[in-house]
matplotlib code that plots the C-alpha trace (Angstrom):
import matplotlib.pyplot as plt

x = [0.2, -2.4, 0.5, 1.2, -2.6, -3.1, 0.0, -1.2, -4.5, -3.0, -0.8, -3.7, -5.5, -2.5, -2.2, -6.0, -5.3, -2.4, -4.3, -6.9, -4.1, -2.8, -6.2, -6.7, -3.2, -4.2, -7.3, -5.5, -7.0, -3.8, -5.0, -7.5, -4.6, -2.2, -5.4, -5.6, -1.9, -2.0, -5.0, -7.1, -7.2, -3.7, -2.2, -4.3, -3.3, 0.3, -0.1, -2.0, 0.8, 3.6, 2.0, 1.9, 5.6, 6.6, 4.5, 6.1, 9.6, 8.7, 7.0, 9.5, 7.1, 9.2, 8.9, 6.1, 4.0, 4.8, 6.1, 9.6, 10.8, 12.9, 14.3, 14.8]
y = [17.5, 15.3, 12.6, 12.5, 12.4, 9.4, 7.8, 8.0, 6.4, 3.9, 2.9, 3.1, 0.6, -1.5, -1.4, -2.5, -5.5, -6.4, -6.1, -8.6, -11.0, -10.9, -11.5, -14.6, -15.9, -15.6, -17.6, -20.4, -19.8, -20.4, -21.6, -18.4, -16.2, -17.5, -17.2, -13.6, -12.7, -14.5, -13.5, -11.2, -7.6, -7.8, -8.4, -5.8, -3.1, -4.1, -3.8, -0.3, 1.1, -0.4, 1.2, 4.6, 4.5, 3.4, 6.2, 8.8, 7.8, 8.1, 11.2, 13.1, 14.0, 15.8, 15.5, 18.1, 16.2, 18.8, 17.4, 18.6, 19.4, 16.4, 16.2, 18.9]
z = [-1.2, -3.2, -3.6, 0.0, 1.0, -1.5, -0.2, 3.4, 2.6, 0.7, 3.6, 6.0, 3.8, 3.8, 7.5, 8.0, 5.7, 7.6, 10.7, 9.2, 8.3, 11.8, 13.1, 10.8, 12.0, 15.7, 15.1, 13.3, 9.8, 8.1, 4.9, 4.6, 5.6, 2.6, 0.3, 1.6, 1.0, -2.5, -4.0, -1.7, -0.2, 1.0, -2.4, -3.8, -1.1, -1.7, -5.4, -5.3, -3.0, -5.2, -8.4, -6.6, -5.8, -9.4, -10.9, -8.6, -9.6, -13.3, -13.0, -11.2, -8.4, -5.5, -1.8, -1.9, -4.3, -6.9, -10.3, -11.3, -8.0, -7.3, -3.6, -1.4]

ax = plt.figure().add_subplot(projection="3d")
ax.plot(x, y, z, "-o")
ax.set_aspect("equal")
plt.show()
């Protein structure tokens, strides 16, 4: 369950960053939007989620978030 909660929190943070990016683009702040994607929060949020997925694949965490169960 802990993995599922952490994953959901990371997805929520990524979603918030994507909304921020969308707002920048809507305001015509394209240079800032590119900076935000390449070096800002959006890149950090994506990297955080990507790391969680990679760790879960190497640690054999099952669907319920318990190590060693595999897929159900």
